[in-house]
Structure formats: C-alpha cells, structure tokens
N, C-alpha and C positions, 0 to 999 in steps of 0.2 A: 455738286459733289456732296454726298451724304456725310453726316458727322461721324467722326471716328468712334468706334465701339470695339474695344479690344476683346469683348466677349464674342463678337461675330467672327465666324470661321475665316472670312476673307479680308478682315481688316488689316491693313498694312501696319497699324500700330503694334501688332504682335511682333514684328521683326525688330521694332525699336525696343520693346520690352526684352526680347531675347538678347539683344546686343548689350543693353545696360545691365542685364542680369548676369553676364559672364563674369566669372571670378576675376580674371585679369583686367577686364574693363573697369570694374569697381575699384580695384587697387591702383590702377594707373590714374584714374580720375582723382582719387584721394591723394595720391602721391604728387600730383600737379597742383594741389591746393596752395602750396607755398610759392608758386611762380614757375617760370620756364625752367625746364631741365633738359639736359642732354641725354641721349640714348643710354650711354654708359652709366650715368647717374641713376636713371630709372631702373636699369637692369640690376645694379647693385642694391637698390632699395627694395626690390621685389625678389626676395630670395626664392629660388626654385623655378623662376620663369626662364624658358629657353630663349635664345636669341630669335629663333624662328617665330615662337609664339608672341613674343613682345612686338616684333615687327608686324605681324599679322594684326594684333590688337590695335597698335598705333594707327595702322592704315585704315582699319575699320572705323575707329573713332574719328579719324580725320575725314573720311568719306561721309560720315554722319554729321559732320560739322561741330563735333563736341570738342575737338582739339585743333590747334593750328600748328603746322610744321613750317619752320623757318630755316632756310638754308643760307648760311653766311659764306660769302665768297672770300674765304681766307685760306691760308695754307698752314696746317691742314684744314680741309673743309670742316665746318662746324654746323651741326643741325641741332635745333632746339624745338621742344614741344611745349605748348602751353594751352591752357583752357581758353575756349572762345566764350563769348557772352552766354550762349546757350549751355555750354559745358559748366560754366560757373553757376548757372541757375539750377543745375542738377546736383551740384556739390553738397548742399546741406542734406539731401536725401542719401547720397552715397556715404557721407561721413557718418550719418546716423545709422545706416545699415552696418557699417564696419564696427562701430561702437557697440551696437546691439549684439552682433555676433560674438564679439570678445566678451561682453558682459554675461551672456547666456551659455557660453561654451560648456562649462562644467555641467549645467543642468541637461543640456542636450546630449552630451556624452553619457551621462548617467541614464537617460532615457533610452539611448541606443543600446547600451549594455543590457538593460532590463528587457528590452524588446528582443534582442538577439538571444538572450538566455531562454526566453519563453518560446521562441520560434526555431530553436535548433534541435 
C-alpha cells in the first residue's frame, strides 16, 4: 500500500482532513477535552448546533474512531461520549485551532470588510 499523500487526488486521507476540519467536529472534540459528556451537555455547550447536526457529527466522529459512545443500561438510559486515544492525540491541534480563530477574529473580520468594500 502506498504512503498517504493528501495532495494526491485519490488519497483517502482527504476524507480525514475534511472530517476534522468541520466546524462542529472541531468544537465537539474540544468540548470533550474535559472528559466524558452526555448529549444534552454537549448540545448546551455548543450554542447553535441542531440536534440533527450534533447527532450526525457524533456518529461520524465515532465511526472515525475519534470518540467513544457508551450506553449505560439505566433508567432512564444514559449515553456518554468521550475521546479515544486517537481523539486525544488530535486534541492539541484542535485546541490550538480554536484559540487561533478566537485570537485572530478581529483581524480577519477587518480583512473581510476591506475585501468586501473593494469588491462590491
């Protein structure tokens, strides 16, 4: 099997980059940095995410092996999500991306306004 090369058109690593680059995926991963959380806790912490989108994001991250879903046989049923080892290995990058976006938001918004004014 050839080595992964995300610059190659057919490299499957592109789908990995697409998944971890999704807005809600980044925020879910960072939100789970403090440990296991229930669906409702995640939804409350991620303002603006719909139930459908959060469910889809969690399923995709679970499928990719970045998070683990644990169902507790209690009444009522309880489900928790937590980072796997591979998910934790990605966490420093995701946290840095979030911090970078927050730190540079004003500059980016200013650039967008300048660009929009020139091109309208």
